[in-house]
py3Dmol code that shows the C-alpha trace and the ligand (Angstrom):
import py3Dmol

protein = """\
ATOM      1  CA  MET A   1     -22.971 -33.424  36.924  1.00  0.00           C
ATOM      2  CA  SER A   2     -20.499 -31.867  34.570  1.00  0.00           C
ATOM      3  CA  LEU A   3     -17.225 -31.400  36.302  1.00  0.00           C
ATOM      4  CA  LEU A   4     -15.430 -29.721  33.633  1.00  0.00           C
ATOM      5  CA  ASP A   5     -18.104 -27.265  32.599  1.00  0.00           C
ATOM      6  CA  ASP A   6     -18.579 -26.635  36.334  1.00  0.00           C
ATOM      7  CA  TRP A   7     -14.729 -25.834  36.565  1.00  0.00           C
ATOM      8  CA  LEU A   8     -15.178 -23.108  34.001  1.00  0.00           C
ATOM      9  CA  ALA A   9     -18.149 -21.657  35.467  1.00  0.00           C
ATOM     10  CA  LEU A  10     -16.823 -21.816  39.031  1.00  0.00           C
ATOM     11  CA  THR A  11     -13.411 -20.571  37.768  1.00  0.00           C
ATOM     12  CA  LEU A  12     -15.156 -17.442  36.389  1.00  0.00           C
ATOM     13  CA  ASP A  13     -17.250 -16.757  39.650  1.00  0.00           C
ATOM     14  CA  GLY A  14     -14.347 -17.279  42.100  1.00  0.00           C
ATOM     15  CA  SER A  15     -15.698 -20.225  43.679  1.00  0.00           C
ATOM     16  CA  ALA A  16     -13.651 -23.139  42.251  1.00  0.00           C
ATOM     17  CA  HIS A  17     -11.525 -25.429  44.400  1.00  0.00           C
ATOM     18  CA  ALA A  18      -9.084 -27.796  43.470  1.00  0.00           C
ATOM     19  CA  HIS A  19     -10.442 -30.965  41.940  1.00  0.00           C
ATOM     20  CA  GLN A  20      -9.638 -33.798  39.969  1.00  0.00           C
ATOM     21  CA  GLY A  21     -11.501 -36.819  37.907  1.00  0.00           C
ATOM     22  CA  GLU A  22     -11.902 -39.005  34.980  1.00  0.00           C
ATOM     23  CA  LEU A  23     -12.875 -38.145  31.556  1.00  0.00           C
ATOM     24  CA  ALA A  24     -13.030 -40.257  28.138  1.00  0.00           C
ATOM     25  CA  GLY A  25      -9.547 -41.425  27.432  1.00  0.00           C
ATOM     26  CA  GLY A  26      -7.693 -39.740  30.635  1.00  0.00           C
ATOM     27  CA  ARG A  27      -8.039 -37.604  33.719  1.00  0.00           C
ATOM     28  CA  TYR A  28      -7.988 -34.055  34.729  1.00  0.00           C
ATOM     29  CA  ARG A  29      -6.759 -32.097  37.816  1.00  0.00           C
ATOM     30  CA  THR A  30      -6.645 -28.446  38.608  1.00  0.00           C
ATOM     31  CA  LEU A  31      -3.175 -27.191  39.075  1.00  0.00           C
ATOM     32  CA  ALA A  32      -3.981 -23.430  40.146  1.00  0.00           C
ATOM     33  CA  PRO A  33      -7.157 -21.075  39.684  1.00  0.00           C
ATOM     34  CA  GLY A  34      -7.658 -21.133  35.825  1.00  0.00           C
ATOM     35  CA  VAL A  35      -5.362 -23.884  35.322  1.00  0.00           C
ATOM     36  CA  LEU A  36      -6.569 -27.320  34.368  1.00  0.00           C
ATOM     37  CA  GLU A  37      -3.985 -30.262  33.140  1.00  0.00           C
ATOM     38  CA  LEU A  38      -5.734 -33.141  31.254  1.00  0.00           C
ATOM     39  CA  THR A  39      -3.481 -36.316  30.706  1.00  0.00           C
ATOM     40  CA  PRO A  40      -4.598 -39.109  28.299  1.00  0.00           C
ATOM     41  CA  THR A  41      -4.479 -42.624  29.656  1.00  0.00           C
ATOM     42  CA  ARG A  42      -2.832 -43.573  26.257  1.00  0.00           C
ATOM     43  CA  PRO A  43      -1.220 -40.778  24.212  1.00  0.00           C
ATOM     44  CA  ALA A  44      -2.099 -41.148  20.404  1.00  0.00           C
ATOM     45  CA  PRO A  45       0.819 -41.693  18.224  1.00  0.00           C
ATOM     46  CA  GLN A  46       2.557 -38.506  17.409  1.00  0.00           C
ATOM     47  CA  ALA A  47       0.610 -36.771  20.399  1.00  0.00           C
ATOM     48  CA  ARG A  48       1.861 -33.304  20.921  1.00  0.00           C
ATOM     49  CA  SER A  49       1.968 -31.503  24.267  1.00  0.00           C
ATOM     50  CA  VAL A  50      -0.561 -28.915  23.789  1.00  0.00           C
ATOM     51  CA  VAL A  51      -1.247 -25.723  25.959  1.00  0.00           C
ATOM     52  CA  ILE A  52      -4.455 -23.786  25.112  1.00  0.00           C
ATOM     53  CA  ALA A  53      -4.849 -20.323  26.838  1.00  0.00           C
ATOM     54  CA  ALA A  54      -7.699 -18.003  26.520  1.00  0.00           C
ATOM     55  CA  GLY A  55      -8.664 -14.724  28.573  1.00  0.00           C
ATOM     56  CA  ILE A  56      -5.060 -13.569  28.790  1.00  0.00           C
ATOM     57  CA  HIS A  57      -7.102 -10.417  28.056  1.00  0.00           C
ATOM     58  CA  GLY A  58     -10.067 -10.462  30.247  1.00  0.00           C
ATOM     59  CA  ASN A  59     -12.451  -8.845  27.591  1.00  0.00           C
ATOM     60  CA  GLU A  60     -12.019 -11.459  25.059  1.00  0.00           C
ATOM     61  CA  THR A  61     -14.793 -14.002  25.449  1.00  0.00           C
ATOM     62  CA  ALA A  62     -14.757 -15.779  22.302  1.00  0.00           C
ATOM     63  CA  PRO A  63     -12.009 -17.932  23.097  1.00  0.00           C
ATOM     64  CA  ILE A  64     -13.211 -18.941  26.521  1.00  0.00           C
ATOM     65  CA  GLU A  65     -16.543 -20.038  24.945  1.00  0.00           C
ATOM     66  CA  LEU A  66     -14.329 -22.184  22.758  1.00  0.00           C
ATOM     67  CA  VAL A  67     -12.654 -23.549  25.657  1.00  0.00           C
ATOM     68  CA  GLY A  68     -16.177 -24.352  27.198  1.00  0.00           C
ATOM     69  CA  GLU A  69     -16.954 -26.189  24.094  1.00  0.00           C
ATOM     70  CA  LEU A  70     -13.964 -28.231  24.051  1.00  0.00           C
ATOM     71  CA  LEU A  71     -14.302 -29.116  27.671  1.00  0.00           C
ATOM     72  CA  ALA A  72     -17.959 -30.136  27.086  1.00  0.00           C
ATOM     73  CA  ALA A  73     -17.118 -32.203  24.129  1.00  0.00           C
ATOM     74  CA  LEU A  74     -14.467 -34.030  26.048  1.00  0.00           C
ATOM     75  CA  GLU A  75     -16.741 -34.519  29.099  1.00  0.00           C
ATOM     76  CA  ALA A  76     -19.823 -35.804  26.855  1.00  0.00           C
ATOM     77  CA  GLY A  77     -17.127 -38.412  25.267  1.00  0.00           C
ATOM     78  CA  LYS A  78     -17.621 -36.669  21.971  1.00  0.00           C
ATOM     79  CA  ILE A  79     -14.065 -36.589  21.504  1.00  0.00           C
ATOM     80  CA  THR A  80     -11.278 -38.624  23.600  1.00  0.00           C
ATOM     81  CA  LEU A  81      -8.474 -37.282  24.990  1.00  0.00           C
ATOM     82  CA  GLY A  82      -5.372 -38.299  22.947  1.00  0.00           C
ATOM     83  CA  ALA A  83      -2.599 -35.668  23.979  1.00  0.00           C
ATOM     84  CA  PRO A  84      -1.485 -34.028  27.275  1.00  0.00           C
ATOM     85  CA  LEU A  85      -3.405 -30.883  27.399  1.00  0.00           C
ATOM     86  CA  LEU A  86      -2.969 -27.680  29.540  1.00  0.00           C
ATOM     87  CA  VAL A  87      -5.897 -25.379  29.393  1.00  0.00           C
ATOM     88  CA  ILE A  88      -5.168 -22.037  31.221  1.00  0.00           C
ATOM     89  CA  LEU A  89      -7.665 -19.084  31.648  1.00  0.00           C
ATOM     90  CA  GLY A  90      -5.392 -16.159  31.924  1.00  0.00           C
ATOM     91  CA  ASN A  91      -6.414 -12.868  33.769  1.00  0.00           C
ATOM     92  CA  LEU A  92      -9.310 -14.159  35.890  1.00  0.00           C
ATOM     93  CA  PRO A  93      -9.868 -10.747  37.683  1.00  0.00           C
ATOM     94  CA  ALA A  94     -10.211  -9.029  34.285  1.00  0.00           C
ATOM     95  CA  ILE A  95     -12.477 -11.768  32.914  1.00  0.00           C
ATOM     96  CA  ARG A  96     -14.753 -11.381  35.689  1.00  0.00           C
ATOM     97  CA  ALA A  97     -14.770  -7.448  35.399  1.00  0.00           C
ATOM     98  CA  GLY A  98     -15.032  -7.615  31.590  1.00  0.00           C
ATOM     99  CA  THR A  99     -11.947  -5.705  30.902  1.00  0.00           C
ATOM    100  CA  ARG A 100      -8.682  -6.097  28.955  1.00  0.00           C
ATOM    101  CA  PHE A 101      -6.636  -5.978  32.131  1.00  0.00           C
ATOM    102  CA  VAL A 102      -6.715  -4.721  35.759  1.00  0.00           C
ATOM    103  CA  GLU A 103      -3.532  -2.756  36.165  1.00  0.00           C
ATOM    104  CA  THR A 104      -1.380  -3.859  33.269  1.00  0.00           C
ATOM    105  CA  ASN A 105      -1.317  -5.837  30.263  1.00  0.00           C
ATOM    106  CA  LEU A 106      -0.626  -9.468  31.217  1.00  0.00           C
ATOM    107  CA  ASN A 107       0.491 -10.270  27.773  1.00  0.00           C
ATOM    108  CA  ARG A 108       3.790  -8.239  27.936  1.00  0.00           C
ATOM    109  CA  LEU A 109       5.068 -10.082  31.196  1.00  0.00           C
ATOM    110  CA  PHE A 110       6.084 -13.437  30.141  1.00  0.00           C
ATOM    111  CA  ARG A 111       9.661 -13.311  30.592  1.00  0.00           C
ATOM    112  CA  HIS A 112      11.934 -14.951  32.943  1.00  0.00           C
ATOM    113  CA  ASP A 113      13.678 -11.483  34.189  1.00  0.00           C
ATOM    114  CA  LEU A 114      10.378 -10.075  35.168  1.00  0.00           C
ATOM    115  CA  ALA A 115      11.123  -7.553  37.816  1.00  0.00           C
ATOM    116  CA  ALA A 116       7.717  -5.835  38.079  1.00  0.00           C
ATOM    117  CA  GLU A 117       5.150  -6.333  41.116  1.00  0.00           C
ATOM    118  CA  GLY A 118       1.577  -6.512  41.450  1.00  0.00           C
ATOM    119  CA  ASP A 119      -1.384  -9.009  40.647  1.00  0.00           C
ATOM    120  CA  GLU A 120      -0.666  -9.228  37.064  1.00  0.00           C
ATOM    121  CA  PRO A 121       3.093  -9.869  37.423  1.00  0.00           C
ATOM    122  CA  GLU A 122       2.285 -12.512  39.971  1.00  0.00           C
ATOM    123  CA  ARG A 123      -0.165 -14.294  37.621  1.00  0.00           C
ATOM    124  CA  ALA A 124       2.363 -14.024  34.971  1.00  0.00           C
ATOM    125  CA  ARG A 125       5.004 -15.999  37.223  1.00  0.00           C
ATOM    126  CA  GLN A 126       2.501 -18.474  38.218  1.00  0.00           C
ATOM    127  CA  LEU A 127       1.486 -19.213  34.525  1.00  0.00           C
ATOM    128  CA  MET A 128       5.320 -19.386  33.349  1.00  0.00           C
ATOM    129  CA  GLN A 129       5.876 -21.862  36.017  1.00  0.00           C
ATOM    130  CA  ARG A 130       2.910 -23.956  35.221  1.00  0.00           C
ATOM    131  CA  VAL A 131       3.855 -24.186  31.388  1.00  0.00           C
ATOM    132  CA  ASP A 132       7.598 -24.832  32.482  1.00  0.00           C
ATOM    133  CA  ASP A 133       6.341 -27.758  34.745  1.00  0.00           C
ATOM    134  CA  PHE A 134       4.035 -28.667  32.097  1.00  0.00           C
ATOM    135  CA  TYR A 135       6.545 -29.109  29.167  1.00  0.00           C
ATOM    136  CA  ALA A 136       9.038 -30.649  31.467  1.00  0.00           C
ATOM    137  CA  ARG A 137       6.616 -33.633  32.288  1.00  0.00           C
ATOM    138  CA  HIS A 138       5.421 -33.695  28.550  1.00  0.00           C
ATOM    139  CA  PRO A 139       8.361 -32.603  26.230  1.00  0.00           C
ATOM    140  CA  ALA A 140       6.902 -34.039  23.287  1.00  0.00           C
ATOM    141  CA  ARG A 141       6.421 -31.617  20.094  1.00  0.00           C
ATOM    142  CA  PRO A 142       5.022 -28.782  22.386  1.00  0.00           C
ATOM    143  CA  LEU A 143       2.634 -26.597  20.754  1.00  0.00           C
ATOM    144  CA  HIS A 144       1.037 -23.471  22.366  1.00  0.00           C
ATOM    145  CA  LEU A 145      -2.279 -21.780  21.126  1.00  0.00           C
ATOM    146  CA  ASP A 146      -2.776 -18.482  22.713  1.00  0.00           C
ATOM    147  CA  MET A 147      -6.555 -17.372  21.791  1.00  0.00           C
ATOM    148  CA  HIS A 148      -7.234 -13.878  21.631  1.00  0.00           C
ATOM    149  CA  THR A 149      -9.703 -11.452  19.864  1.00  0.00           C
ATOM    150  CA  ALA A 150      -8.735  -8.214  18.294  1.00  0.00           C
ATOM    151  CA  ILE A 151      -9.717  -4.535  19.398  1.00  0.00           C
ATOM    152  CA  ARG A 152      -9.932  -3.127  16.035  1.00  0.00           C
ATOM    153  CA  ASP A 153     -11.821  -4.184  12.901  1.00  0.00           C
ATOM    154  CA  SER A 154      -9.269  -6.093  10.658  1.00  0.00           C
ATOM    155  CA  ARG A 155      -9.449  -6.745   6.970  1.00  0.00           C
ATOM    156  CA  TYR A 156      -8.752 -10.334   8.008  1.00  0.00           C
ATOM    157  CA  PRO A 157     -10.957 -10.985  10.893  1.00  0.00           C
ATOM    158  CA  ARG A 158      -9.074 -14.102  11.921  1.00  0.00           C
ATOM    159  CA  PHE A 159      -5.304 -14.285  11.910  1.00  0.00           C
ATOM    160  CA  ALA A 160      -2.194 -15.943  13.601  1.00  0.00           C
ATOM    161  CA  VAL A 161       0.665 -14.050  15.013  1.00  0.00           C
ATOM    162  CA  VAL A 162       4.047 -16.097  15.009  1.00  0.00           C
ATOM    163  CA  PRO A 163       6.406 -14.891  17.713  1.00  0.00           C
ATOM    164  CA  PHE A 164       9.805 -13.717  16.725  1.00  0.00           C
ATOM    165  CA  THR A 165      12.513 -16.385  17.416  1.00  0.00           C
ATOM    166  CA  GLU A 166      16.128 -16.672  16.528  1.00  0.00           C
ATOM    167  CA  GLN A 167      15.659 -20.088  14.974  1.00  0.00           C
ATOM    168  CA  GLN A 168      13.763 -20.545  11.602  1.00  0.00           C
ATOM    169  CA  PRO A 169      10.237 -20.956  12.849  1.00  0.00           C
ATOM    170  CA  THR A 170       8.451 -24.588  11.883  1.00  0.00           C
ATOM    171  CA  SER A 171       5.684 -24.151   9.782  1.00  0.00           C
ATOM    172  CA  HIS A 172       2.174 -25.559  10.125  1.00  0.00           C
ATOM    173  CA  TRP A 173       0.612 -22.857   8.266  1.00  0.00           C
ATOM    174  CA  PRO A 174      -1.653 -25.243   6.339  1.00  0.00           C
ATOM    175  CA  ALA A 175      -3.111 -26.435   9.537  1.00  0.00           C
ATOM    176  CA  LEU A 176      -3.542 -22.934  10.516  1.00  0.00           C
ATOM    177  CA  ALA A 177      -5.304 -22.337   7.035  1.00  0.00           C
ATOM    178  CA  GLY A 178      -7.545 -25.456   7.800  1.00  0.00           C
ATOM    179  CA  ALA A 179      -8.429 -23.787  11.158  1.00  0.00           C
ATOM    180  CA  GLY A 180      -9.937 -20.587   9.142  1.00  0.00           C
ATOM    181  CA  MET A 181      -7.196 -18.459   9.758  1.00  0.00           C
ATOM    182  CA  GLN A 182      -7.058 -15.806   6.887  1.00  0.00           C
ATOM    183  CA  ALA A 183      -3.457 -14.311   7.262  1.00  0.00           C
ATOM    184  CA  VAL A 184      -0.128 -14.980   9.448  1.00  0.00           C
ATOM    185  CA  LEU A 185       1.980 -12.060  10.582  1.00  0.00           C
ATOM    186  CA  LEU A 186       5.553 -12.749  11.689  1.00  0.00           C
ATOM    187  CA  GLN A 187       7.044 -10.721  14.438  1.00  0.00           C
ATOM    188  CA  HIS A 188      10.394  -9.483  13.951  1.00  0.00           C
ATOM    189  CA  GLN A 189      11.480  -8.633  17.605  1.00  0.00           C
ATOM    190  CA  HIS A 190      10.894 -10.141  20.900  1.00  0.00           C
ATOM    191  CA  SER A 191       7.593  -9.371  22.499  1.00  0.00           C
ATOM    192  CA  TRP A 192       6.825 -11.034  25.857  1.00  0.00           C
ATOM    193  CA  THR A 193       3.776 -12.337  25.036  1.00  0.00           C
ATOM    194  CA  PHE A 194       2.467 -15.720  26.272  1.00  0.00           C
ATOM    195  CA  SER A 195       2.910 -17.512  22.944  1.00  0.00           C
ATOM    196  CA  HIS A 196       6.529 -15.922  22.567  1.00  0.00           C
ATOM    197  CA  TYR A 197       7.334 -17.551  25.982  1.00  0.00           C
ATOM    198  CA  SER A 198       6.610 -20.762  24.916  1.00  0.00           C
ATOM    199  CA  ARG A 199       8.512 -20.464  21.768  1.00  0.00           C
ATOM    200  CA  HIS A 200      11.399 -18.582  23.225  1.00  0.00           C
ATOM    201  CA  TYR A 201      12.064 -20.673  26.440  1.00  0.00           C
ATOM    202  CA  HIS A 202      10.501 -24.048  25.229  1.00  0.00           C
ATOM    203  CA  ALA A 203      11.145 -23.976  21.396  1.00  0.00           C
ATOM    204  CA  ALA A 204       7.360 -24.777  21.068  1.00  0.00           C
ATOM    205  CA  GLU A 205       5.378 -24.111  18.050  1.00  0.00           C
ATOM    206  CA  ALA A 206       3.464 -21.245  19.223  1.00  0.00           C
ATOM    207  CA  TYR A 207       0.787 -18.734  17.926  1.00  0.00           C
ATOM    208  CA  THR A 208      -1.190 -15.840  19.074  1.00  0.00           C
ATOM    209  CA  LEU A 209      -4.535 -16.434  17.257  1.00  0.00           C
ATOM    210  CA  GLU A 210      -6.607 -13.568  16.743  1.00  0.00           C
ATOM    211  CA  LEU A 211     -10.322 -14.930  16.305  1.00  0.00           C
ATOM    212  CA  GLY A 212     -12.277 -11.892  15.245  1.00  0.00           C
ATOM    213  CA  LYS A 213     -13.557  -8.930  17.281  1.00  0.00           C
ATOM    214  CA  VAL A 214     -13.849  -8.298  20.991  1.00  0.00           C
ATOM    215  CA  ARG A 215     -17.417  -9.238  22.056  1.00  0.00           C
ATOM    216  CA  PRO A 216     -18.980  -9.687  25.245  1.00  0.00           C
ATOM    217  CA  PHE A 217     -20.137 -13.222  26.328  1.00  0.00           C
ATOM    218  CA  GLY A 218     -22.942 -14.552  24.294  1.00  0.00           C
ATOM    219  CA  ALA A 219     -22.546 -12.109  21.513  1.00  0.00           C
ATOM    220  CA  ASN A 220     -19.621 -14.147  19.526  1.00  0.00           C
ATOM    221  CA  ASP A 221     -20.255 -15.720  16.379  1.00  0.00           C
ATOM    222  CA  LEU A 222     -18.759 -19.141  17.200  1.00  0.00           C
ATOM    223  CA  ASP A 223     -19.958 -20.782  13.937  1.00  0.00           C
ATOM    224  CA  ALA A 224     -17.324 -18.523  12.160  1.00  0.00           C
ATOM    225  CA  LEU A 225     -14.659 -20.374  14.529  1.00  0.00           C
ATOM    226  CA  ASP A 226     -15.720 -23.820  13.522  1.00  0.00           C
ATOM    227  CA  GLY A 227     -12.413 -24.235  11.570  1.00  0.00           C
ATOM    228  CA  MET A 228     -10.696 -24.004  15.274  1.00  0.00           C
ATOM    229  CA  ALA A 229     -12.285 -27.440  16.113  1.00  0.00           C
ATOM    230  CA  PRO A 230      -9.740 -29.672  14.203  1.00  0.00           C
ATOM    231  CA  LEU A 231      -6.684 -27.716  15.782  1.00  0.00           C
ATOM    232  CA  ALA A 232      -7.758 -29.113  18.990  1.00  0.00           C
ATOM    233  CA  GLY A 233      -8.976 -32.465  17.874  1.00  0.00           C
ATOM    234  CA  MET A 234     -12.552 -32.030  17.704  1.00  0.00           C
ATOM    235  CA  PRO A 235     -15.181 -32.348  15.103  1.00  0.00           C
ATOM    236  CA  GLY A 236     -16.716 -29.097  13.992  1.00  0.00           C
ATOM    237  CA  ARG A 237     -19.870 -27.719  15.565  1.00  0.00           C
ATOM    238  CA  ARG A 238     -21.648 -28.448  12.229  1.00  0.00           C
ATOM    239  CA  ALA A 239     -20.430 -32.084  12.739  1.00  0.00           C
ATOM    240  CA  GLY A 240     -22.079 -32.200  16.045  1.00  0.00           C
ATOM    241  CA  ALA A 241     -20.076 -30.898  18.654  1.00  0.00           C
ATOM    242  CA  ARG A 242     -22.130 -28.109  19.472  1.00  0.00           C
ATOM    243  CA  SER A 243     -22.774 -28.156  23.535  1.00  0.00           C
ATOM    244  CA  GLY A 244     -25.370 -25.380  23.517  1.00  0.00           C
TER     245      GLY A 244
END
"""
ligand_1 = """\
1
ZN
Zn -5.863 -10.086 23.495
"""
view = py3Dmol.view(width=600, height=400)
view.addModel(protein, "pdb")
view.setStyle({"model": 0}, {"cartoon": {"style": "trace"}})
view.addModel(ligand_1, "xyz")
view.setStyle({"model": 1}, {"stick": {}})
view.zoomTo()
view.show()
């Protein structure tokens, strides 16, 4: 039985229930629908506290498939958990419907003074709370990777967006280039995205990663995203991490 893989599938079909278990190097537990925390038994030296989010826009499926590969590799023991990790599937009803959002764009709602009501604002509040709790438990060198795919064709299919901050952004662009990102965009004003949230409220290193064009499940070219694997501490697909 494949618990982590099951979690992804059951979460997407709406039948997931709370569970927890062990995996190579640590344990995992669900904190909310679409929110999974993985905690290493012994964090690696210099381990970072990592939030990986996918499906903040429901029709952006490639990142969800990448999350599936990451969980499968962890479960199979191909990689060992070395850092605290919070895995988030963002807009579950939109993922199920295959749409960008249901009522409103979730990726504009991540602010503490959010006043809007409705399913997506409620989800934003839930995710903000989970991220706050996670970084409170694991404050070391916070990193937030918010994975998306773009609506339009782009000259650079894979690029990173650095959220605006008053502080000087810490630069890990060599790592981004190593992950196959072809360009970096710096935002010049606050935009209340999920990655901005972690940057703004938690001083995390945070990126919105655009990983090519929106496609349905199964139609994504994950090989083109092979460079993403090292960011998550995984061997690349061509190095044998392919989970099928
Ligand atoms: Zn998106």
